[in-house]
MDAnalysis code that builds the backbone (N, CA, C; Angstrom):
import MDAnalysis as mda
import numpy as np

u = mda.Universe.empty(138, n_residues=46, atom_resindex=np.repeat(np.arange(46), 3), trajectory=True)
u.add_TopologyAttr("name", ["N", "CA", "C"] * 46)
u.add_TopologyAttr("resid", np.arange(1, 47))
u.add_TopologyAttr("resname", ["UNK", "UNK", "UNK", "UNK", "UNK", "UNK", "UNK", "UNK", "UNK", "UNK", "UNK", "UNK", "UNK", "UNK", "UNK", "UNK", "UNK", "UNK", "UNK", "UNK", "UNK", "UNK", "UNK", "UNK", "UNK", "UNK", "UNK", "UNK", "UNK", "UNK", "UNK", "UNK", "UNK", "UNK", "UNK", "UNK", "UNK", "UNK", "UNK", "UNK", "UNK", "UNK", "UNK", "UNK", "UNK", "UNK"])
u.atoms.positions = np.array([
    [-6.144, -1.634, 27.459],
    [-6.160, -0.954, 26.185],
    [-4.835, -1.202, 25.455],
    [-4.919, -1.517, 24.182],
    [-3.702, -1.766, 23.415],
    [-3.460, -0.638, 22.411],
    [-2.227, -0.578, 21.927],
    [-1.890, 0.414, 20.919],
    [-2.536, 0.010, 19.593],
    [-2.880, 0.970, 18.790],
    [-3.605, 0.720, 17.549],
    [-2.764, -0.028, 16.521],
    [-1.536, 0.398, 16.317],
    [-0.693, -0.193, 15.276],
    [0.114, -1.366, 15.800],
    [-0.192, -2.546, 15.285],
    [0.532, -3.755, 15.654],
    [1.289, -4.239, 14.410],
    [2.552, -3.815, 14.245],
    [3.289, -4.131, 13.026],
    [3.398, -5.623, 12.730],
    [3.186, -5.974, 11.466],
    [3.301, -7.350, 11.021],
    [3.744, -7.309, 9.559],
    [4.973, -7.716, 9.300],
    [5.550, -7.621, 7.946],
    [4.750, -8.389, 6.908],
    [4.291, -9.576, 7.276],
    [3.548, -10.408, 6.328],
    [2.231, -9.748, 5.921],
    [1.481, -9.273, 6.904],
    [0.194, -8.630, 6.623],
    [0.398, -7.356, 5.805],
    [1.435, -6.601, 6.135],
    [1.740, -5.369, 5.410],
    [2.030, -5.660, 3.944],
    [2.816, -6.717, 3.708],
    [3.158, -7.108, 2.339],
    [1.941, -7.619, 1.578],
    [1.081, -8.361, 2.251],
    [-0.090, -8.953, 1.598],
    [-1.137, -7.912, 1.199],
    [-1.119, -6.741, 1.840],
    [-2.143, -5.739, 1.548],
    [-1.638, -4.497, 0.822],
    [-0.367, -4.118, 1.049],
    [0.090, -2.837, 0.534],
    [1.196, -2.851, -0.520],
    [1.674, -4.041, -0.883],
    [2.746, -4.126, -1.876],
    [2.222, -3.735, -3.261],
    [3.086, -3.179, -4.075],
    [2.706, -2.684, -5.403],
    [1.980, -3.728, -6.261],
    [2.490, -4.941, -6.331],
    [1.883, -5.977, -7.167],
    [0.474, -6.343, -6.709],
    [0.240, -6.323, -5.419],
    [-1.101, -6.601, -4.874],
    [-2.045, -5.470, -5.266],
    [-1.551, -4.244, -5.175],
    [-2.357, -3.074, -5.548],
    [-2.684, -3.081, -7.038],
    [-1.729, -3.507, -7.836],
    [-1.898, -3.493, -9.289],
    [-2.953, -4.485, -9.785],
    [-3.290, -5.476, -8.968],
    [-4.246, -6.507, -9.364],
    [-5.690, -6.008, -9.435],
    [-6.046, -5.058, -8.573],
    [-7.432, -4.599, -8.517],
    [-7.598, -3.209, -9.118],
    [-8.787, -2.909, -9.640],
    [-9.040, -1.571, -10.199],
    [-8.885, -0.478, -9.136],
    [-9.342, -0.756, -7.936],
    [-9.225, 0.204, -6.836],
    [-7.783, 0.457, -6.462],
    [-6.995, -0.614, -6.469],
    [-5.571, -0.509, -6.151],
    [-4.832, 0.329, -7.178],
    [-5.232, 0.170, -8.433],
    [-4.630, 0.965, -9.508],
    [-4.944, 2.438, -9.308],
    [-6.158, 2.719, -8.867],
    [-6.561, 4.104, -8.593],
    [-5.728, 4.701, -7.466],
    [-5.448, 3.878, -6.462],
    [-4.654, 4.324, -5.313],
    [-3.260, 4.752, -5.767],
    [-2.589, 3.875, -6.529],
    [-1.235, 4.197, -6.996],
    [-1.243, 5.407, -7.934],
    [-2.277, 5.486, -8.764],
    [-2.418, 6.610, -9.696],
    [-2.582, 7.927, -8.928],
    [-3.417, 7.905, -7.913],
    [-3.667, 9.102, -7.103],
    [-2.413, 9.538, -6.357],
    [-1.658, 8.560, -5.855],
    [-0.426, 8.872, -5.126],
    [0.643, 9.438, -6.053],
    [0.698, 8.916, -7.285],
    [1.641, 9.450, -8.275],
    [1.289, 10.894, -8.611],
    [0.000, 11.128, -8.814],
    [-0.490, 12.454, -9.179],
    [-0.195, 13.471, -8.076],
    [-0.310, 13.017, -6.848],
    [-0.065, 13.888, -5.706],
    [1.427, 14.182, -5.545],
    [2.243, 13.296, -6.128],
    [3.692, 13.487, -6.068],
    [4.328, 12.857, -4.860],
    [3.761, 11.754, -4.424],
    [4.304, 11.041, -3.267],
    [5.686, 10.480, -3.573],
    [6.564, 10.502, -2.571],
    [7.898, 9.953, -2.739],
    [7.798, 8.447, -2.902],
    [6.880, 7.827, -2.156],
    [6.658, 6.380, -2.245],
    [5.239, 6.122, -2.703],
    [5.106, 5.432, -3.839],
    [3.787, 5.105, -4.387],
    [3.197, 3.940, -3.599],
    [4.034, 2.925, -3.319],
    [3.638, 1.811, -2.467],
    [4.925, 1.205, -1.906],
    [4.765, 0.267, -0.969],
    [5.962, -0.308, -0.356],
    [6.589, -1.366, -1.242],
    [7.889, -1.519, -1.131],
    [8.609, -2.543, -1.878],
    [8.460, -3.864, -1.141],
    [8.560, -4.963, -1.873],
    [8.374, -6.275, -1.245],
    [9.570, -6.745, -0.473],
])
C-alpha cells in the first residue's frame, strides 16, 4: 500500500497554477469561489 499524496512540482504547476485555472470557465469559478470565501491563497504561484 502506498501513501495517497505523491508530490510532483511539475504536475502541481500544470494543474493548479493561476494561469492554468484562468483559461477554463470552471477554473475561473474555482478562483472566484475561493476569493469569495476569503482564502489566503486563491491558487499557487508558479
